[in-house]
N, C-alpha and C positions, 0 to 999 in steps of 0.2 A: 744295476744298481747291487754293492755289498754293502751288506747288513747284518747288526750282529744282535742274534737274536737271544731276548734277555730269558736268564736262569736263575734269576733269584731277586727279590725288589728289598728295596728300602724300605721302612715301614717310619713314617717321620713322626709318627706320634704327635708329642710336646714337646719335643727337642728347641722347636723355635723359641721358646723361654726354658730354658735350663732353673731356674730359679723355682718356678711353676710345677714344672715338670718333679721335682722334689717334695713340692706340698701335696702335687698329685697323688703321688706313689701310697702314701698310707690310705688317703681316701680310697682311691680304688680297691686297696687291698681290705679296708673292712669294708667295701661293699662285696666284695666277692664275698668274702667270710662270710657277711649275715646272706646272702644271699645260696649258699651251698649249706650251710648249718640249717640255715629256717628252713628251705626246702624240702630236707632232708629229713627233718624233725617233725613236719606237717607228715612226710611219706610215711615216717613210723607209726605217728599218734593214730592216723587214722588207718594205717593195717592193722595194730592190733586195739581198735577198738570197736565191736562189733555192730555198735549204735550209730557209726559211721559210715558204715556199709551203704551207702545211698547215692541215687547220682549225681547228685551235687558233691558232693566230696569224690565218688570217683574222678568228675571232670578235674579234681582239684587237686589230684597226686597225679593226673596229666598233666597237669601243666605247671608242678613241681618241675616235672622232668625236664619237663621243656627248656623252663628256666635255666635249670641243673646244665643243660645242653649246652644253653645258649650262653649262658656267663663262661663255664670251662672252655669252650669254644677261643673267646676271646680274651679275657680278662689273666688268664697266665702269662701268653706269650707277650702282651701289655705290659706287666710286670716286668717281666724277664728284659722286655726291651727300653724299660726304664734308667736300666741299671747294666744291661751288660749289651749284644750284641741286638745291634735296631733289624738285622736284615734277615728274610723270609725266604725257603727255596720255591720254584714255581710251583712245584708240586703240593708242599705245606702251605701255600698262601690260596691254591683249587681246594683244598680237603678245606680250609678255614672257610671260604667262602661257601661252601658246600655248604658245613655242617649249621653256620650262621642261618642261611637261607629257609633251609630244613625246618628251625628249630621255630625262624620269624611268622613261615605259613603256616606250620603249625600253632603259634600262639594269636595269630589272627582269628583261624578258624577253631581254637577251642572256646576263645569266647562267644562267637555267637553259640554254640551249644548250650555253653553253658548261661546265656539267654533265653534259650530253649527250654531249658529244663527250669528252671523261673516262673517263665511265662505260666507252660505249663501247670506248677504249682502254685500259683496265684489265683489265676485265670481260668484254669481247670481241675480244680483240689479231688474232685469226687475220680476223677478221670486218670491221676497221675499215676497212679502205679499200675493202671495200663497199659496208658501212651509212653511210658520212662520206666519199662523192666527192663532185668539185664539185657535180653539180646537186641532190643536198640539202642541202651548204652555204649553196648560193644561196637556196634552196625556204628555209629557215631564217632567213637575213637577211632577206628580202623578209617573210615573214611576222611578222616583228620589227617591222619597220619599219611595216608596213603596221597589226596590230593596234595599237602607238603612237598611230598619227596617226588611226586612228578613235576610242581612247579621247578624245584630245585635244581631236578636234572638234566630239562629244556632251558634253563638259565645258564645252567653252567656249562652245558655240552656246548652254546652256541658261546661263550665266553673261549672254550678253549681249542676255537677253531680261529681267534683273532690271534696277530702273530703282533707281540710286544719289541719294538726294536728302536722307539727313539728313548726316551729317560725311565728308569726301573724305580723313580720316585713314589710311592705312596701318598700323598697327599691327603694321611688320613692316620686310626690307630691302630684300626687291621685292616684287611682284604675284603672288599664290600664293592656291587657291582658299578654303581657312580662314578668311585675315584679310578679304580680299573680301566676304565672304559674310556678313562680322560686318556689312557696313557699306551691305546693301540693306534699301528698305528695300519689301517684297513677299515673302510666304512664300519661305522657300527650302528646304524641306522634300525636292523632289524634286532640288535641286540636291546636297543631302546624301548621300540615296537613292543618286545615281547617283556619285557618287564614294567611299562605301562601299563598293560593289557594285565600284567599280575596284579598290578597296585589294584586297577580300576576293581578286578574282579574280589580278589580277599581283601582288601583294605577297603575301598568305599562300598564294594559291595554287601561287606558282613557287616560294617559301621551300619549303613542305611540299615539292613534288616534288624542291627543290634536294638536302634532306636526307634524302630517301629513294635517291634517286643517290650522294650519299656514304656514307650507311650500306652500298650495295652494297659502293660502292670500297673502304672500309676492311676490310669484310669480307675482299674479293679481294685486298686489300695484306697483309693478316696470315697470307694462305697463298702468300702468296712465299717458297722458302725462302731466300733472299741475304739477307743483308744490306744492300747493297748496292742491291740491285732495292729495299727495302722504302723505303728511306732517298730515292733517285730519286721514287719513287711518291707520299711521301707530302712532300716537296719541292714538285713538279707541283701538289698540290692543297691545300696547307697556304696559299698566299697565295691562291686562290680565296677558300677557307674567311674566310679572315679580312676581306680584303675584301665578301663576304657578306653576312655577319655583321652589318659596320658598318652598312651600306646596309639592306639590309632592312629591321633593328630602328629606326632613325630613321624611315624611310617609315610603315612599319604605326604607328607612336607617333603620328604627325603624322596620318594619314587617315584611321582608325580610329575617330576621337573626331564629336562632332557640333561645328559650327562657335563652338558659343555655351559651350564648353570653353578654345579656345583662350585659351594664356596667354601676354601681351605676353614676357615674359622668357626665359621656360622654351621657348618652342617655337623661340623665334630662336637658341639657342644649339644646339638639336637640328638646324636647319635646313643652319647652317652646317655640319653634318657632311655632309648628304647633297647639298649645293649645292657646296663648297670643298673641303672637306678629304677626303672621297670621291676626285675628280676629280684632286685634286693626288698623291694615296698612289699608286693605280692605275698610274700609268705607273712608279713608283720601286720598288713590290713586285714588278709584271712582271719590271723591266728586274732589279734587284738581285737577288732571289731564282732567276732564270733564267741558264742558262751558255749557251745560245745565243741570250739577245738581246743580252748582254754581249757575247759572240764580233760579233756584228753590228754590235753599237754599234762596239767598237773594230776592225775593218774598215772602217765610214764614216768614221772618223778620222782612220787613216792614209790 
């Protein structure tokens, strides 16, 4: 059978409602500017303040790098497609998929590393400097980036073996695994099984570890006698829990289902949360709710 293989994709984005698209352009532009400037400011503030060279802020810098990678992979192309060409080459789509999946896996793992750091700091304060020394932090960071790189390499490699010969219209605003699998003209069971496995391990597995860590943290906080100590501990952890809950719930919802159940309108809204909203909220939450970061930012601007 003669088949024409796809050499470029048409990113549908939000073009089905042109009026809404023009309203969304300044929204996504604002989200990108907030994510980019906010995360860069956090990196510079922490780097310029020796008092913040601690494990918690080391992981926060890594989180800022991940958020910049995620938003810079998706939002510039999305903004361009809203005002100009909505096509993306096959190679460009694969690069976008690879970079996004890498940042997604790294963020999921980083949240676990940050939860472990808070668990040790609150539940084992006297052993914190030993259990979370610079060598341990570097090993955790290397593990985060390496495991997420291996995950995206496997999933992207499997996708490269799929032929795309039907439609080239991606019912999404960027190249993501579920909508691309819908366009393949070959069986995608292996791809879906690998995406499901990665979601179970990276999303459900890490989310369970984080919830267990915070269960121990809350139990330890409740044993603190001073009210100010309780408030300080809860303030440090509540912002992390807010970000984690928002991020994990949307990622699990997207990747835990087969591609055939992908919904154009509903899943695009969910994807906006973990690709655009969460990376923009992270610097705001971690800076506005953190007196040490606010003090470092004030010193930086003064």
